[in-house]
N, C-alpha and C positions, 0 to 999 in steps of 0.2 A: 676725198671721192674714191680713191683706190682702196682706202680702209673700208668703206661702205660696200664696195663691190666684193671685197673679201669676206665681209661678214655675211653678205647675201649669199655668196657662193658656198660658204660653210653651211648656211641654213638649207640651201638646195641640196648640198651633198648629203647633209643628215637626213633630210626627208626621203631622199632616193634610197639611201641605205636602209633606213627604217621600213620603207615600203617593201624593198626586196626581201627584207628579213621576214616581214609578216607573210609575204607571198610564199617564201620557202617554208616557213612554219606551217603554213595552211596545207601546202603540198605534202609535207611530212606527215601531218595529222591525217590527210586523206589516204596516203599510202598505208599508213599504219592501221587506219580503220578498215580499208580494203582488205589488208592481210588478215585482220582479225575476223572479218565477215567470212573470208574464204576458209580460215581455219575452223571457225564455228561450223561452216557447212560440212567440212571434211569430218569434223567430230561427230555431227549429227548423222552424216551418211554412214560413218563407221558404226555408230551406235545402231542405226537401222539395219545395216547390213548384218551386224552381230546378232541382233534380235531376229531377223529373218533366217539367219543360218541356224541359230539355235532352235526356233520354232519349227522351221522345215524339217530338221532331223527328228524332232519329236513326233511330228505328224506322220513322217515316213515309217518310223519304227512302230508307232501305234497301229497304222493300217496293216502292217505285215504280221504283227504279233498279237492282234486282238480279233475276236470274231465279230466285234461290234455289239451295238445295243439299239434296240431290244434284240433278243435271240430271234434268229431267222429273219432278220430285218429285210433281207433281199427278197422275201415273199410278199412284202407289204406294198400297198398301192400309194400310200402317202408317206413321204420321207422327211417331212418337216422336223420331226423330233427324233431323227435318227443319227446316231453317231456310228459312222461307217467303219467297218473292220473287214479284212479280207481273209484272215486266217481260217483254217479248217479244224474243227474239233472231232476227236474220234468218238466212239460210243460211250466212253466214260466222261465225256465233256472235257477231256484234256486237249489242250491246243497243241497241234502239231507245229514244231518249231520251224519257222521261216518257210511255211508251206501255205500257199493261198489258193482260194477257191475261184475257178473259172466262172462259175455261175455268179458269184458276188462280183466278179470283175465286170461281167456283162451288164449287170444291174447298175453298178456304179458309173459305167460308161453312158448308159442311157439317161441317167439322173445326175450327171457331174455337177451342174450349176447349183442344184439344191444341196447335194450331199458333201461336196467339197468346197465350192466357192462360197456358198451361203452358210452352211452349218459349221464348217471348220475355220475359213478364213474370213467370215463376216463381210464378204464382197470387198475387202480391203487389199487383197493380194491376188495377182494373176497366178495361174498354176497349170501345169500339165503333168500327166502320168504316163509313162511309157513302159511297156513290158516287152523285152527282147528275148525271145527264146534262143538258147545257144544252138539248138537244132534248127538248121536253116530250112527244114522242110515245113516248118511252122510259121505262119505270118505273124509279125509283131502286132501289138495292141497299143493304139495311141488314142489319148482322150484329153480333153480340157482345152485351155486357151493356147493359141499359137504364140510361142515365146522364142524370140530370136536373141542371140548374144550380142545385143547392141551396146555400143560404148556409152550411150546416154543414160543407161540404168543398169543397176546391178541384178544379175541373175545368179541365183544359188542353186546348185544341183546336188541332190542326194541320190547315192547309188547303193543298192543292195543286192546281193545274190539270194535268190529264192527258188523254191520249187513250186510248180503249178500243175493241178490235177487234170486240167483241160477237159476232155470228154471221158476220163477214165471211169467215171461212175456209170457210164453206159455199157461197160464192158461186163457181160454176165459170166464169161469165162476168159481166163488169161492163162495161156500155156507157153512155156519155155522149158529150157533144159533143167532149170532149178526144181521144177516139180515133176521131173521125169518119173513115169510110172506111179505117181502118187496114188491113183485110184485103183491101179492094178494090185499094188501091194496091199491095199486095205479091202480087197475082195469086192470092190465097187464097179468093176468093169463087167458088162454083161457077157463078154466073150470068155471070161475066166474059166467057166465050167465046161466049155465046149472044146473038145480035143482038136478038131479041125479048124478052129478059130482062135485058139489059144494065143495070147499076146505076151508070152514069156519072150524075154530078150534074147536075141542071138547075137553072134559076133558082128554082123553086118548092120543090124538095126537096132534101135531103142523104140519103145512104145511110150506114148503119153496118152492117158485115157481119163476122160472126166465125164461126170453125169451132170444133167441140169434138168429142170422142169419148166415146161411152158404150157400155158392154158390157152384154150380157144379165145377167151376174153383178151388175153395178151396180144393176139394178132390184130384186135380192133384198134389197138392204140400204138403198136410198134411194128417197125420193119427190121427184119433180122439179116445180118450179113456176117460172113466169116472173112477176116482180114488177115493176111500175112504181111509181114515187112518185106522189103525188096530182097534182102539176102536169103530169106526163106524160100523164096520162088526159084532159087538157083542151086538148091541142095539135092535135087532128085528125090524129094520126100513124097509121102501119100497121107491121105486123110479119109477116114470113113465116118459117116453120120449115119446112126440107126436109132432105134428105140426099144423099149421093153417088150412091145408086141411084134415088132418086125425087125429081127435080127438080119444084119447084113454083112457081107464080107467084100463089097464093092469098093475098091480102092480108087481114089481120085488123085490125079497129079496135083502138086502144089505149084501149079504153073501161074496162077492168077493171084494178083494182090487182093482182089475183092470178089466174093462169090455171094450172090443173092440166094438166100435160103427160104424166102417166103413161101414159094409154091410147095416146097417139100413139107413145111410145117402145116399148111393148109390142107394138104392132102392127108396127112397122117392124123390130123385133129379134126377131120370132117365128121367122124362118128365117135369122137372122144372129147370130153370136156377139158381134160388135160392128160399129158403123158410125160413120162420121164425118158429123155433122150441121152444118147452117148456120142461123144466125139472121140474118136481114136486117131492119133497121129503117129505115123511111122517114120521115124527120123534116122537116116544114115549116121551110124556111130562116128565116122569120121568128121561129120558136120554138125554134130549135135549142139555145139555152142552158138551156131548161127541161126537157131530156129526160134522164132517168136510168132505168136498167133493170138488173136483175140476173137471171140464171138460177141458181137454187139447187138443191142436192141435199141434202135433210134426212133424216138417219138415221131409219129406221123407229121405233127405239126412243125417239127424242127427242120429248118432248111440248112443242109450241110453240103457245100459244093464239092469238097474234097474229103473222102473218107480215107484219110492217110492214117497208117498204123500209128504213127508217132502221137497223134491227137488222143489216142486211148490209153496213154502211159503217162506217169509223171515226168515232167521235163524241167530241166534247170534254166532259169531266166534271169535276166538282169532287170530289176526294178528301178526305174529312174523317176524322181519327183523334181520338177523344175518349178521355182517360184521367183517372183519379183513384184515390187510394189506397183500398184495401179498409178 
């Protein structure tokens, strides 16, 4: 009887050990399988991240180094077959290095879903583009999807330094110390031959004189402003505006950042189809490096809240592209 019990107990013991072994083996297999799945996921995520990183870098570089296709795509009304590019070309069709067009940026912002989400990322990637001017007087430009750096998904960020022209193409004259007396030396100043109005430099002042042409037709489409930067209004300088038919020596203080010139041009073009005008700026010699001025023609249909001098010059900006998988 004892021997039978011993045999039965050995059988029970063997069965229990075997069952525990199987359970342990299954647990080990499960843990290994789970680790393999997690490893595979990490590998896949790494591959996806690397692909996203590489592709995003290529997209950012293409946007800032290519003018886009077709040429002048920003003027089209249908963007389905457009490859967007933001760079500027000069008159010889040469691309200006790391220099982007404000006009193209605005078109891109208004048609982001088509030009970027659909045409470039095939609606598989969320993205946003931000342009932050280093000059804090100019507002940043932000477009695209809202992307937060959430731990649940990978966000890749591409950053590049670029220059943007903003509204510089609307400046018909740009004056600063670098073009001091440019027109006077070339005998293009209408005061040059008049002894009592001669703009020869003296010890206290330097002159900057430039000519430009405006037609009566131009006044139908544009508004004209003389704009100084903030520093120029503090240097006790003067400016004169006259034309080839009505020479003047009336000096105006450079006290205002913005001066509306429309009434002056309307009055002088009332009986003329077009005229050559002259802008003369009288700059204190000890402050000549602080002088900056632009004369701008703003299209009447364009709404600009802030006619800030900085908008009419090229500005250094940080270009940021953010991407993540949908």
